[in-house]
C-alpha positions as CSV (number, residue, x, y, z in Angstrom):
1,Q,-39.2,-42.6,18.4
2,N,-37.6,-42.1,21.8
3,S,-39.9,-43.9,24.4
4,Q,-38.0,-42.4,27.3
5,I,-38.7,-38.7,26.5
6,L,-42.2,-38.3,25.1
7,P,-43.9,-41.7,24.4
8,N,-46.9,-41.5,22.2
9,T,-46.2,-37.9,21.4
10,T,-45.2,-36.5,18.1
11,L,-43.5,-33.1,17.8
12,G,-43.7,-31.4,14.5
13,F,-41.8,-28.4,13.1
14,K,-42.1,-25.7,10.6
15,V,-39.2,-24.1,8.8
16,Y,-39.3,-20.6,7.4
17,D,-36.7,-19.0,5.2
18,S,-35.7,-15.4,6.2
19,F,-34.4,-14.6,2.8
20,L,-31.9,-12.4,4.7
21,S,-34.7,-9.8,5.0
22,P,-36.3,-8.4,8.2
23,K,-39.6,-8.2,6.4
24,W,-39.8,-11.9,5.8
25,I,-38.7,-12.7,9.4
26,Y,-41.6,-10.6,10.7
27,H,-43.9,-12.2,8.2
28,A,-42.9,-15.7,9.5
29,T,-43.4,-14.6,13.1
30,I,-47.0,-13.4,12.3
31,K,-47.6,-16.8,10.6
32,F,-46.5,-18.6,13.7
33,L,-49.1,-16.7,15.7
34,S,-51.9,-17.0,13.1
35,P,-54.4,-19.7,12.2
36,K,-53.6,-22.1,9.4
37,N,-53.7,-20.5,5.9
38,K,-54.6,-17.2,7.5
39,L,-52.5,-14.2,8.5
40,V,-54.5,-13.2,11.5
41,P,-52.4,-13.1,14.7
42,N,-54.0,-13.8,18.1
43,Y,-56.7,-16.0,16.6
44,K,-55.0,-19.3,16.6
45,C,-57.1,-21.9,18.4
46,E,-56.1,-25.3,16.9
47,I,-55.4,-28.1,19.3
48,H,-53.0,-30.1,17.1
49,D,-51.0,-27.3,15.8
50,K,-49.9,-25.6,19.0
51,L,-46.8,-23.4,19.0
52,L,-44.4,-24.6,21.8
53,A,-41.2,-22.7,21.1
54,V,-39.3,-20.8,18.4
55,I,-35.7,-21.6,17.5
56,E,-34.3,-18.6,15.9
57,E,-31.3,-17.9,13.7
58,L,-29.0,-14.9,14.3
59,V,-30.0,-11.9,12.2
60,S,-28.8,-8.7,13.8
61,D,-31.3,-6.3,12.3
62,V,-34.2,-8.0,14.1
63,S,-32.4,-9.8,16.9
64,Q,-33.6,-7.2,19.4
65,Q,-37.1,-6.6,17.9
66,L,-38.3,-10.2,17.3
67,P,-38.4,-11.3,20.9
68,K,-40.7,-8.3,21.7
69,V,-43.3,-9.7,19.4
70,L,-43.1,-13.3,20.7
71,D,-43.0,-12.1,24.4
72,V,-46.5,-10.8,24.1
73,Y,-47.7,-14.3,23.5
74,K,-45.3,-15.8,26.1
75,V,-43.6,-18.0,23.5
76,P,-40.2,-19.3,24.6
77,Q,-37.5,-18.5,22.2
78,V,-34.2,-20.4,21.8
79,R,-31.5,-18.6,19.8
80,S,-27.9,-17.5,19.7
81,V,-27.3,-13.9,20.9
82,Q,-24.4,-11.5,20.5
83,F,-22.9,-9.7,23.4
84,G,-24.5,-6.3,24.0
85,E,-28.0,-7.5,23.3
86,G,-30.7,-7.1,25.9
87,K,-32.2,-10.2,27.5
88,N,-36.0,-11.0,27.5
89,E,-37.9,-13.0,30.0
90,Y,-38.9,-15.7,27.5
91,L,-35.5,-15.7,25.7
92,I,-33.3,-18.8,26.2
93,T,-29.9,-18.2,24.7
94,F,-27.1,-20.2,23.2
95,S,-24.7,-17.4,23.9
96,I,-21.8,-16.9,21.5
97,P,-18.4,-16.0,22.9
98,D,-18.4,-12.6,24.5
99,Y,-15.5,-10.1,24.4
100,K,-13.3,-12.5,26.3
101,G,-12.8,-14.7,23.3
102,I,-11.9,-11.9,21.0
103,L,-9.8,-10.2,23.6
104,Q,-7.8,-13.3,24.4
105,L,-7.3,-14.1,20.7
106,L,-5.8,-10.6,20.1
107,H,-3.7,-10.9,23.2
108,H,-2.4,-14.3,22.3
109,F,-1.1,-13.2,18.9
110,N,0.0,-9.8,20.2
111,W,-2.4,-8.0,17.9
112,R,-2.9,-4.5,19.2
113,W,-3.7,-2.4,16.2
114,V,-7.1,-3.6,14.8
115,S,-10.3,-2.5,13.1
116,F,-13.8,-3.2,14.4
117,I,-16.8,-3.6,12.2
118,A,-20.2,-4.2,13.8
119,A,-23.4,-5.4,12.1
120,N,-25.5,-2.5,13.4
121,G,-25.2,0.8,15.2
122,E,-26.6,-0.5,18.5
123,N,-23.9,-3.1,18.8
124,L,-21.2,-0.6,17.9
125,E,-22.5,1.9,20.4
126,W,-22.6,-0.8,23.1
127,F,-19.1,-1.9,22.3
128,R,-17.7,1.6,22.5
129,N,-19.3,2.3,25.9
130,A,-18.9,-1.1,27.6
131,M,-16.1,-3.0,25.9
132,F,-13.7,-0.3,24.6
133,P,-12.2,0.4,28.0
134,E,-11.6,-3.4,28.5
135,F,-9.7,-3.6,25.3
136,S,-7.7,-0.5,26.1
137,K,-6.6,-2.0,29.4
138,R,-5.0,-4.8,27.5
139,G,-3.2,-2.4,25.2
140,I,-5.4,-2.8,22.1
141,C,-6.6,0.1,20.1
142,F,-8.5,0.6,17.0
143,A,-7.6,2.1,13.6
144,L,-11.2,2.0,12.5
145,M,-14.6,1.5,14.3
146,E,-17.6,1.4,11.9
147,S,-21.0,-0.2,11.7
148,F,-22.9,-1.8,8.8
149,T,-26.0,0.3,9.5
150,S,-25.4,2.8,6.7
151,L,-24.3,0.0,4.4
152,C,-27.4,-2.0,5.0
153,L,-29.6,1.0,4.2
154,C,-27.9,1.1,0.9
155,Y,-28.5,-2.5,0.2
156,N,-31.6,-3.8,-1.6
157,P,-31.7,-7.6,-1.2
158,E,-34.2,-7.9,-4.1
159,K,-32.2,-5.7,-6.6
160,G,-28.8,-6.3,-5.2
161,L,-27.9,-2.6,-5.3
162,I,-25.2,-0.9,-3.2
163,L,-25.0,2.8,-3.5
164,K,-22.3,5.4,-2.9
165,C,-22.3,5.0,0.9
166,G,-21.5,1.3,0.5
167,L,-18.5,2.0,-1.6
168,E,-17.3,4.6,0.9
169,F,-17.6,2.1,3.6
170,Y,-15.7,-0.5,1.5
171,Y,-12.7,1.8,0.9
172,K,-12.6,2.7,4.6
173,V,-12.1,-1.0,5.4
174,I,-9.7,-1.8,2.6
175,N,-7.5,1.3,3.3
176,S,-7.5,0.7,7.0
177,K,-3.9,0.6,8.3
178,A,-4.7,-2.3,10.6
179,N,-3.9,-5.9,9.4
180,V,-6.5,-7.5,11.7
181,L,-10.2,-6.8,11.0
182,I,-12.8,-7.9,13.6
183,F,-16.2,-8.4,11.8
184,Y,-19.0,-8.6,14.3
185,G,-22.1,-9.5,12.3
186,D,-24.3,-12.2,10.9
187,T,-25.0,-14.1,7.7
188,R,-26.7,-11.2,6.0
189,S,-23.9,-8.7,6.7
190,M,-21.4,-11.4,5.6
191,V,-23.1,-11.6,2.2
192,L,-22.8,-7.8,1.9
193,L,-19.1,-7.9,2.8
194,R,-18.4,-10.6,0.3
195,Y,-20.0,-8.6,-2.4
196,L,-18.1,-5.5,-1.5
197,L,-14.8,-7.3,-1.5
198,S,-15.5,-8.6,-5.0
199,I,-16.1,-5.1,-6.5
200,D,-12.5,-4.1,-7.1
201,A,-10.1,-6.9,-7.7
202,M,-7.1,-4.5,-7.5
203,E,-8.1,-3.2,-4.1
204,R,-7.9,-6.4,-2.2
205,S,-7.5,-6.8,1.6
206,K,-4.2,-8.6,1.1
207,G,-2.2,-9.4,4.2
208,K,-5.2,-8.8,6.4
209,V,-6.8,-11.4,8.7
210,W,-10.5,-11.3,9.4
211,I,-11.9,-12.4,12.8
212,L,-15.4,-13.5,12.4
213,T,-17.9,-14.0,15.2
214,V,-20.5,-16.8,15.6
215,G,-23.3,-16.6,13.1
216,M,-21.1,-15.8,10.1
217,E,-20.4,-18.6,7.7
218,L,-18.4,-18.7,4.4
219,K,-21.2,-20.4,2.5
220,D,-21.3,-20.4,-1.3
221,I,-25.0,-19.6,-1.4
222,I,-25.3,-16.3,-3.3
223,S,-22.9,-16.0,-6.2
224,R,-20.0,-18.3,-7.2
225,S,-18.4,-15.4,-9.0
226,W,-17.5,-13.6,-5.7
227,D,-13.9,-14.1,-4.9
228,M,-13.3,-15.5,-1.4
229,R,-9.6,-15.4,-1.3
230,D,-9.7,-12.4,1.0
231,F,-10.9,-14.7,3.7
232,N,-8.1,-17.2,3.3
233,G,-6.5,-17.5,6.8
234,S,-9.4,-15.8,8.6
235,L,-10.4,-17.0,12.1
236,S,-13.9,-17.4,13.3
237,F,-15.6,-18.4,16.5
238,S,-17.9,-21.4,16.0
239,L,-20.4,-23.0,18.3
240,H,-18.8,-26.1,19.8
241,S,-19.8,-29.4,18.1
242,K,-19.3,-33.0,18.7
243,E,-20.0,-35.9,16.4
244,L,-23.3,-37.6,17.1
245,P,-23.5,-41.3,17.2
246,G,-25.2,-42.7,14.1
247,F,-25.1,-39.4,12.2
248,Q,-22.7,-40.6,9.5
249,A,-24.7,-43.7,8.9
250,F,-27.9,-41.6,8.7
251,L,-26.2,-39.4,6.0
252,R,-25.1,-42.4,4.0
253,S,-28.7,-43.7,4.0
254,R,-30.2,-40.5,2.7
255,N,-31.7,-40.9,-0.8
256,P,-34.3,-38.8,-2.6
257,S,-36.3,-41.8,-3.6
258,D,-36.6,-43.0,0.0
259,A,-37.1,-39.8,2.1
260,K,-40.6,-39.9,3.2
261,G,-41.7,-36.6,4.7
262,D,-38.6,-34.8,3.6
263,G,-39.6,-32.0,1.4
264,F,-36.2,-30.4,1.1
265,I,-34.0,-33.3,-0.1
266,K,-34.8,-33.2,-3.8
267,D,-34.2,-29.4,-4.1
268,F,-30.9,-29.8,-2.3
269,W,-29.9,-32.8,-4.5
270,V,-30.5,-30.8,-7.7
271,Q,-28.4,-27.9,-6.5
272,A,-25.6,-29.9,-4.8
273,F,-25.1,-32.5,-7.6
274,D,-26.0,-30.1,-10.5
275,C,-28.5,-32.6,-11.9
276,T,-32.2,-32.8,-12.7
277,F,-34.9,-35.3,-11.7
278,Q,-37.1,-36.7,-14.4
279,D,-40.4,-34.9,-14.6
280,S,-42.9,-37.7,-14.4
281,L,-45.6,-35.5,-15.9
282,L,-43.7,-34.4,-18.9
283,D,-41.6,-37.5,-19.1
284,H,-38.4,-35.7,-20.1
285,V,-35.1,-34.7,-18.4
286,S,-33.3,-31.4,-18.9
287,G,-29.5,-31.5,-18.2
288,N,-27.8,-34.3,-16.2
289,C,-30.2,-36.8,-14.7
290,C,-30.2,-37.4,-11.0
291,T,-30.0,-41.1,-10.3
292,G,-30.5,-40.9,-6.6
293,E,-27.4,-43.0,-6.0
294,E,-25.1,-40.0,-5.6
295,K,-23.3,-40.0,-2.2
296,L,-23.4,-37.0,0.1
297,E,-19.9,-37.8,1.4
298,D,-18.6,-37.2,-2.2
299,L,-19.6,-33.5,-2.0
300,P,-16.8,-30.9,-1.2
301,E,-16.9,-29.7,2.4
302,H,-17.7,-26.2,1.4
303,V,-20.9,-27.5,-0.3
304,F,-22.0,-30.0,2.3
305,P,-19.9,-30.6,5.4
306,V,-20.5,-34.2,6.4
307,S,-19.4,-33.6,10.0
308,V,-21.7,-32.0,12.5
309,T,-21.2,-28.2,12.4
310,G,-21.7,-25.9,15.3
311,H,-25.0,-24.6,14.0
312,S,-26.3,-28.2,13.5
313,Y,-25.2,-29.2,16.9
314,S,-26.8,-26.2,18.6
315,I,-30.1,-26.8,16.8
316,Y,-29.9,-30.4,17.8
317,N,-29.5,-29.5,21.4
318,A,-32.2,-26.8,21.2
319,V,-34.7,-29.3,19.9
320,Y,-33.9,-31.8,22.6
321,A,-34.0,-29.0,25.3
322,V,-37.6,-28.2,24.2
323,A,-38.5,-32.0,24.3
324,H,-37.0,-32.5,27.8
325,A,-38.7,-29.3,29.0
326,L,-42.0,-30.6,27.7
327,K,-41.5,-33.9,29.4
328,A,-40.7,-32.2,32.7
329,M,-43.8,-30.0,32.3
330,H,-46.1,-33.0,31.7
331,S,-44.6,-34.8,34.7
332,S,-44.9,-31.8,37.0
333,T,-47.7,-31.3,39.5
334,S,-47.1,-27.5,39.6
335,K,-50.0,-25.2,38.9
336,R,-47.8,-23.5,36.4
337,K,-47.5,-26.7,34.3
338,A,-49.1,-24.9,31.4
339,M,-46.1,-22.6,31.1
340,L,-43.2,-24.2,29.3
341,H,-40.7,-21.4,29.9
342,P,-39.8,-22.2,33.6
343,F,-39.1,-25.9,32.7
344,L,-37.0,-24.9,29.7
345,K,-34.8,-22.7,31.9
346,A,-34.3,-25.5,34.4
347,V,-33.7,-28.3,31.8
348,S,-30.5,-30.4,32.1
349,F,-29.8,-33.6,30.2
350,N,-27.0,-35.6,28.5
351,N,-27.3,-35.6,24.7
352,S,-26.5,-38.6,22.5
353,A,-22.9,-37.4,22.2
354,G,-22.4,-37.7,26.0
355,E,-22.2,-34.0,26.7
356,N,-24.3,-32.4,29.5
357,V,-26.6,-29.7,28.2
358,F,-27.9,-27.2,30.8
359,F,-28.6,-23.5,31.2
360,D,-27.0,-21.3,33.8
361,K,-28.7,-18.8,36.1
362,N,-28.8,-16.2,33.3
363,G,-30.7,-18.6,31.0
364,E,-27.7,-19.2,28.8
365,L,-26.5,-22.6,27.5
366,V,-23.1,-23.4,28.9
367,L,-21.0,-24.5,25.9
368,R,-17.4,-24.3,24.7
369,Y,-16.6,-22.7,21.4
370,D,-14.3,-23.8,18.6
371,I,-11.8,-21.5,16.8
372,I,-11.8,-22.2,13.1
373,N,-9.1,-21.3,10.6
374,W,-10.6,-21.0,7.1
375,I,-8.5,-22.2,4.2
376,V,-9.6,-21.0,0.8
377,F,-8.3,-22.6,-2.4
378,P,-7.9,-21.0,-5.8
379,N,-11.0,-22.8,-7.1
380,Q,-13.0,-21.0,-4.5
381,S,-13.5,-24.1,-2.4
382,F,-12.6,-23.9,1.3
383,I,-12.2,-26.1,4.4
384,R,-12.5,-25.5,8.1
385,V,-9.6,-26.3,10.3
386,K,-10.1,-26.3,14.0
387,V,-7.1,-24.6,15.6
388,G,-8.3,-24.0,19.2
389,S,-11.2,-23.6,21.6
390,M,-12.6,-21.3,24.2
391,D,-14.2,-22.0,27.5
392,P,-16.4,-19.0,28.6
393,Q,-16.5,-20.3,32.2
394,A,-12.7,-20.2,32.6
395,T,-10.8,-17.2,33.7
396,L,-9.7,-14.6,31.2
397,E,-6.1,-15.9,31.1
398,E,-7.2,-19.6,30.8
399,A,-10.2,-19.2,28.5
400,L,-8.3,-19.7,25.3
401,T,-6.3,-22.6,24.0
402,I,-4.9,-22.4,20.5
403,D,-2.4,-24.2,18.3
404,E,-0.3,-21.3,17.3
405,D,1.8,-23.3,14.8
406,A,-1.4,-24.1,12.8
407,V,-2.2,-20.4,12.2
408,V,-0.3,-18.0,10.0
409,H,-0.8,-14.6,11.5
410,P,0.3,-11.1,10.5
411,L,1.9,-8.3,12.4
412,A,-1.0,-6.3,13.7
413,V,0.5,-3.2,15.4
414,C,0.3,0.5,14.6
415,N,4.1,0.5,14.3
416,A,7.0,-1.9,14.9
417,N,7.5,-3.0,18.5
418,C,10.0,-1.0,20.5
419,Q,13.0,-3.3,21.0
420,P,14.9,-3.6,24.3
421,G,17.0,-0.5,24.7
422,Y,14.2,1.8,23.6
423,R,11.1,3.1,25.2
424,M,7.7,4.2,23.8
425,R,6.8,7.8,23.3
426,Q,3.2,8.6,22.5
427,K,2.5,10.1,19.0
428,E,0.6,13.3,19.4
429,G,-2.9,13.1,18.0
430,E,-2.7,9.3,17.5
431,P,-4.3,6.4,19.5
432,F,-2.3,5.2,22.5
433,C,-0.9,2.2,20.7
434,C,0.8,4.4,18.1
435,Y,4.1,5.6,19.4
436,D,7.7,6.4,18.5
437,C,10.6,4.4,19.8
438,I,13.3,6.5,21.4
439,P,16.6,5.2,22.9
440,C,16.8,5.0,26.7
441,P,18.9,7.8,28.2
442,D,22.3,7.2,29.7
443,G,22.3,4.9,32.7
444,R,18.8,3.5,32.0
445,I,17.7,0.3,30.3
446,S,14.7,-1.5,28.9
447,D,14.9,-5.2,28.8
448,H,11.5,-6.0,27.3
449,E,9.7,-4.9,24.2
450,D,7.4,-1.9,24.3
451,M,8.3,-0.6,27.7
452,T,6.7,2.8,28.5
453,D,9.7,3.9,30.5
454,C,13.4,2.9,31.0
455,S,14.5,1.7,34.4
456,K,17.5,3.0,36.1
457,C,20.4,0.6,36.8
458,P,21.5,0.1,40.4
459,D,24.4,2.4,41.5
460,D,26.9,-0.5,41.3
461,H,25.8,-1.4,37.7
462,Y,25.9,0.4,34.4
463,A,23.9,0.1,31.2
464,N,25.6,-1.7,28.3
465,E,25.8,-0.1,24.8
466,G,22.5,-1.7,23.7
467,R,20.9,-0.2,26.9
468,N,19.1,-3.5,27.5
469,L,21.2,-5.0,30.3
470,C,22.8,-3.8,33.5
471,I,26.4,-4.8,34.0
472,P,28.3,-4.8,37.3
473,K,30.8,-1.9,37.5
474,I,34.5,-2.6,38.1
475,V,36.2,-1.2,41.2
476,S,38.8,1.4,40.1
477,F,41.6,3.4,41.8
478,L,45.1,4.5,40.9
479,S,47.0,1.3,41.6
480,Y,50.7,0.4,41.7
481,E,49.8,-2.6,39.5
482,E,48.7,-0.6,36.5
483,P,51.0,1.2,34.0
484,L,49.9,4.7,34.9
485,G,50.5,4.1,38.6
486,I,53.8,2.4,38.0
487,S,55.1,5.2,35.8
488,L,54.1,7.9,38.3
489,A,55.6,6.0,41.2
490,L,58.8,5.5,39.3
491,S,58.9,9.1,38.4
492,A,58.4,10.1,42.0
493,V,61.2,7.8,43.2
494,S,63.5,8.9,40.4
495,F,63.1,12.6,41.3
496,S,63.5,11.7,44.9
497,M,66.8,10.0,44.2
498,I,68.0,13.0,42.1
499,T,67.1,15.4,44.9
500,A,69.0,13.2,47.4
501,L,71.9,13.2,45.0
502,V,71.8,17.0,44.9
503,I,71.7,17.2,48.7
504,R,74.7,14.9,48.8
505,I,76.6,17.1,46.3
506,F,75.8,20.2,48.4
507,I,76.9,18.5,51.6
508,K,80.1,17.3,50.0
509,H,80.9,20.9,48.8
510,H,79.5,22.4,52.0
511,N,82.3,24.9,52.4
512,T,82.6,26.1,48.8
513,T,81.8,29.6,47.8
514,M,78.8,28.6,45.7
515,V,77.1,26.8,48.5
516,K,77.9,29.4,51.1
517,A,76.9,32.3,48.9
518,N,73.4,31.1,48.5
519,N,72.4,30.7,52.2
520,R,73.2,27.1,53.0
521,D,70.4,26.7,55.6
522,L,67.7,27.8,53.1
523,T,69.2,25.6,50.4
524,Y,69.1,22.5,52.6
525,T,65.6,23.4,53.7
526,L,64.4,23.8,50.1
527,L,66.1,20.6,49.0
528,I,64.5,18.6,51.9
529,S,61.1,20.2,51.1
530,L,61.5,19.1,47.5
531,L,62.4,15.6,48.6
532,L,59.3,15.4,50.8
533,C,57.2,16.7,47.8
534,F,58.3,13.8,45.7
535,F,57.6,11.3,48.4
536,C,54.3,13.1,49.1
537,A,53.1,12.1,45.6
538,L,53.2,8.4,46.6
539,L,50.4,9.0,49.0
540,F,48.0,9.5,46.0
541,I,48.8,6.0,44.6
542,G,47.1,2.9,46.0
543,Q,43.7,2.1,47.5
544,P,42.5,5.1,49.6
545,E,42.6,4.4,53.4
546,K,41.6,6.6,56.3
547,V,45.2,7.5,57.2
548,T,46.3,8.2,53.6
549,C,43.2,10.4,53.0
550,L,44.0,12.5,56.1
551,L,47.6,12.9,55.0
552,R,47.3,13.4,51.3
553,Q,46.2,17.0,51.0
554,T,47.5,18.3,54.3
555,A,51.0,16.9,53.8
556,F,51.0,18.2,50.3
557,G,49.9,21.6,51.4
558,L,52.4,21.9,54.2
559,V,55.4,20.5,52.3
560,F,54.7,22.7,49.2
561,T,54.2,25.8,51.4
562,M,57.6,25.1,53.0
563,T,59.1,24.8,49.5
564,V,57.6,28.0,48.2
565,S,58.2,29.9,51.4
566,S,61.9,28.8,51.2
567,V,62.0,30.1,47.6
568,L,60.4,33.3,48.7
569,A,62.9,33.7,51.6
570,K,65.8,33.2,49.1
571,T,64.2,35.8,46.8
572,I,63.9,38.4,49.6
573,T,67.4,37.5,50.8
574,V,68.9,38.2,47.3
575,V,67.2,41.6,47.0
576,L,68.2,42.7,50.6
577,A,71.7,41.4,50.1
578,F,72.2,43.6,47.0
579,K,70.8,46.6,48.7
580,A,72.9,46.1,51.8
581,T,76.1,46.3,49.7
582,Q,75.3,49.8,48.6
583,P,77.2,52.6,50.5
584,G,75.2,53.9,53.6
585,A,72.6,51.2,53.5
586,R,70.8,50.7,56.8
587,I,69.1,47.5,55.7
588,K,72.3,45.5,56.3
589,K,71.1,44.5,59.7
590,W,68.1,42.6,58.2
591,V,70.2,40.4,56.1
592,G,70.9,37.1,57.8
593,K,69.7,33.6,58.8
594,R,67.1,34.9,61.2
595,L,65.1,36.8,58.5
596,A,65.1,33.7,56.3
597,L,64.0,31.4,59.1
598,S,61.2,33.8,60.2
599,I,59.9,34.0,56.6
600,V,59.8,30.2,56.3
601,L,58.2,29.6,59.7
602,S,55.6,32.4,59.5
603,C,54.4,31.3,56.0
604,S,54.4,27.6,56.9
605,S,52.6,28.3,60.2
606,L,49.7,30.0,58.5
607,Q,49.3,27.1,56.1
608,A,49.5,24.7,59.1
609,A,46.7,26.6,60.7
610,I,44.5,26.2,57.6
611,C,45.2,22.5,57.4
612,T,44.5,22.0,61.2
613,S,41.2,23.8,60.8
614,W,40.4,21.6,57.8
615,L,41.1,18.4,59.8
616,A,39.2,19.6,62.8
617,T,36.0,20.7,61.0
618,S,35.6,18.4,58.0
619,P,38.5,15.9,57.5
620,P,38.9,14.0,54.2
621,F,37.7,10.4,54.3
622,P,37.7,7.3,52.0
623,D,34.7,7.3,49.7
624,T,33.2,5.6,46.6
625,D,32.1,7.5,43.5
626,M,29.6,5.5,41.5
627,H,28.4,8.3,39.2
628,S,31.4,10.2,37.7
629,V,32.5,7.2,35.5
630,A,29.8,5.2,33.9
631,K,31.4,1.8,34.1
632,E,33.5,2.1,37.3
633,I,33.1,2.4,41.0
634,V,35.9,4.8,41.8
635,L,37.6,4.5,45.2
636,Q,38.8,7.9,46.2
637,C,39.4,10.3,49.0
638,N,36.6,12.7,49.5
639,E,38.0,16.1,50.3
640,S,34.9,16.7,52.4
641,S,35.4,20.5,52.0
642,S,36.3,21.9,48.6
643,V,36.5,25.3,50.1
644,M,39.3,24.3,52.5
645,F,41.1,22.4,49.7
646,F,41.2,25.4,47.4
647,C,42.2,27.7,50.4
648,V,45.3,25.5,50.7
649,L,46.0,25.8,47.0
650,S,45.2,29.5,46.9
651,Y,47.5,30.3,49.8
652,M,50.4,28.3,48.2
653,S,49.7,30.0,44.8
654,L,49.8,33.4,46.5
655,L,53.2,32.8,47.9
656,A,54.5,31.6,44.5
657,I,53.1,34.7,42.8
658,V,54.7,37.0,45.3
659,S,58.0,35.1,45.0
660,F,57.8,35.3,41.2
661,N,57.1,39.0,41.3
662,V,60.0,39.8,43.6
663,A,62.4,37.6,41.7
664,F,61.3,39.0,38.3
665,N,62.0,42.5,39.5
666,A,65.5,41.4,40.8
667,R,66.5,39.4,37.8
668,K,68.9,42.1,36.4
669,L,70.7,42.8,39.6
670,P,74.5,42.7,38.8
671,D,76.3,39.7,40.4
672,S,78.6,36.9,39.3
673,F,75.8,34.5,39.9
674,N,72.4,36.1,40.2
675,E,70.1,33.5,41.8
676,A,67.0,35.8,41.1
677,K,67.0,34.6,37.5
678,C,66.8,31.0,38.6
679,I,64.1,31.7,41.0
680,T,62.1,33.6,38.3
681,F,62.2,30.6,35.9
682,S,61.4,28.1,38.7
683,M,58.4,30.2,39.9
684,L,57.3,30.7,36.3
685,V,57.2,26.9,35.8
686,F,55.5,26.4,39.2
687,C,52.7,29.0,38.6
688,S,52.1,27.6,35.1
689,V,51.7,24.1,36.3
690,W,49.2,25.0,39.1
691,L,47.2,27.5,37.0
692,S,46.6,24.7,34.5
693,F,45.9,22.2,37.3
694,V,42.7,23.9,38.4
695,P,40.6,23.5,35.2
696,T,42.2,20.1,34.5
697,Y,41.3,18.9,38.0
698,L,37.7,20.1,37.7
699,S,37.2,18.4,34.4
700,T,38.8,15.1,35.2
701,T,36.9,12.1,36.7
702,G,37.7,8.8,38.3
703,K,41.2,7.7,39.2
704,Y,42.7,10.3,36.8
705,I,42.0,13.0,39.4
706,A,44.7,11.6,41.6
707,A,47.0,11.2,38.5
708,V,46.5,14.8,37.6
709,E,47.4,16.0,41.1
710,I,50.5,13.6,41.2
711,F,51.6,15.0,37.8
712,S,51.3,18.6,39.0
713,I,53.2,17.8,42.2
714,L,56.0,16.1,40.3
715,S,56.3,18.6,37.4
716,S,56.2,21.7,39.7
717,S,58.7,20.2,42.1
718,A,60.9,19.1,39.2
719,G,60.7,22.6,37.7
720,I,62.0,24.1,40.9
721,L,64.7,21.5,41.3
722,V,66.0,21.8,37.7
723,C,65.7,25.6,37.4
724,M,67.3,26.4,40.7
725,F,69.9,23.6,41.2
726,S,71.1,22.5,37.8
727,P,73.2,25.7,37.2
728,K,74.7,25.3,40.7
729,C,75.5,21.6,40.2
730,Y,77.0,22.4,36.8
731,I,79.4,24.9,38.3
732,I,80.2,22.7,41.4
733,L,80.9,19.6,39.3
734,L,82.0,20.8,35.9
735,R,83.3,24.3,36.4
736,P,85.1,24.3,39.8
737,E,87.2,27.3,38.7
738,L,84.1,29.4,38.9
739,N,83.4,28.2,42.4
740,R,86.1,30.5,44.0
741,K,85.8,33.6,46.1
742,E,88.1,35.5,43.7
743,H,85.8,34.9,40.8
744,F,82.8,36.2,42.8
745,L,84.6,39.3,44.0
746,R,86.0,40.1,40.5
747,R,82.5,39.8,38.9
748,K,81.1,41.8,41.7
749,H,83.6,44.5,41.3
């Protein structure tokens, strides 16, 4: 009736039912190629019943074999194809969404743990070889990969039998750990699946979402007793459709009594409206009578969708593609005008819906695809809800558009996502998307889900407790503004004042027997050394600077060496003085100020040489320690050479041990005031402090290293001050009667 396409030309059509059986599809193909009422292929010579093209449905069992039969006779074929199928020269395809659509749908919903079911072994093998790597790149792995091949061998479409292998396949699917099942099949395999899912009502695929490819429809065409609730919420790809102008008016006008040339409408009317037409021959009606006034729009959508479906739209375009190709062939002056196929591949036209229909260079119709969400109701009725679309020509990232709020989707992962603060560890013997979640190690974080490794924080940052964020470290050093620094500074000043007070007492009583009897010069040297020791502790408080770092350890080493060498000189002087009092002693000439001075100078000079060598070779310097304390950047003095530092300590400790040993042996010498006892106690305190200092120093981190050294300096210096000078101050201030020469001589006698 369209004068612009093929005027005065009528195109007829023949429709064959496949009965979901390859046998009947082959039978129909042979009938296409045979004379009328005869099944003799290759002998069709009628002029008015010429076969121009075949529009095929999608049946996977013969989808690759049927074109081989028609290609022999150079018959163009227009049909939908699945990815992975081979292409034939005379095959024009309405291609369904390839792996891009499925891949993007899985990626959009973060579905990574899925099962894949193919209609046949060929498609499954092709998917494993060609598509599996693509899915793996996007982090998707499969709990199950099976084909319907074995199941179809168990199915008898005439008897409806499914044997043991079918049940085994069914339980594999139901017991699959994946919540998303990709079913890549056709109408025939869909019927088998629906039957399987109705076998055991207790073993339902609850909580699972089916992804159905094009060619699979939830049509209630086999048995109304098969429960369809398993497919509630399933998603399917559908050929894109658009409402055709006048189509709704055409449907409203359809009536069995006024449908000339329509041999299908009465059969459909009887099944759809559950009624019976009056048998004019027998003149009786069985059941409800069909009036012919029933309205198609009153039928439920799952029985008869009044809108244009993807299948209807594709058939509509396929028919017009053949018509436009035939028109182009009749208008062509080419010598190949008898061949329809080249014109069909080059056809391009606008259909009545205003969309351009054309085939690309691969002979595929360029179309978009709709994503349908199936809603199944308790009464087994269902509706189609369009929730998105896919454009195969777009890039992989832009191909899919979907209304996520319109879809209820499950969690489809092998295990729960690893939250920030954890990283993935592959489970041995499991697919790559099955993993354990283990916490990030100290100092490392993961700020996204499912990170394969934890990243290290910058040196000036640290990981928070959740190990999902890097926090800037605070600058730390032993400061005068914090309680620890204030208390240590006050202690150093207090002991310094006490030491200064002792010096003043000794100066005030400079000529008393107690002061003179204990070598006044050594006493003053020791007191001044102790005063400097207390002041030396203040160098360790405050932000490290270049000068303070140079002075800290060297000043500490020199001052303490002078202190200990003074104690050693006192100890040796006490011993020699006792021996010099014995009759006939020749050692008397060694007792005097020169011996004490030489001991102090020689011992201090050796320590000074060690410190000078240290400063000349590898002097200490200000440094930042970003690793010892997790949350702090510690400002410190880098000793530069640990060997030199411990040489200073070792030498000082050696002098203290020698002094302690000599004083200990002289502790019982008779005298009115035996200073060896005081030296013994002071050196015992001194050695105890510095022996405990070494392990404490090595195990302490941050600003507390300086605090430990300050405490050791103050406690050892205070020990010498208290043990050696508190008895003397007690006698000088509180027992002046004991501070007389007569008392010393009487006790000595």
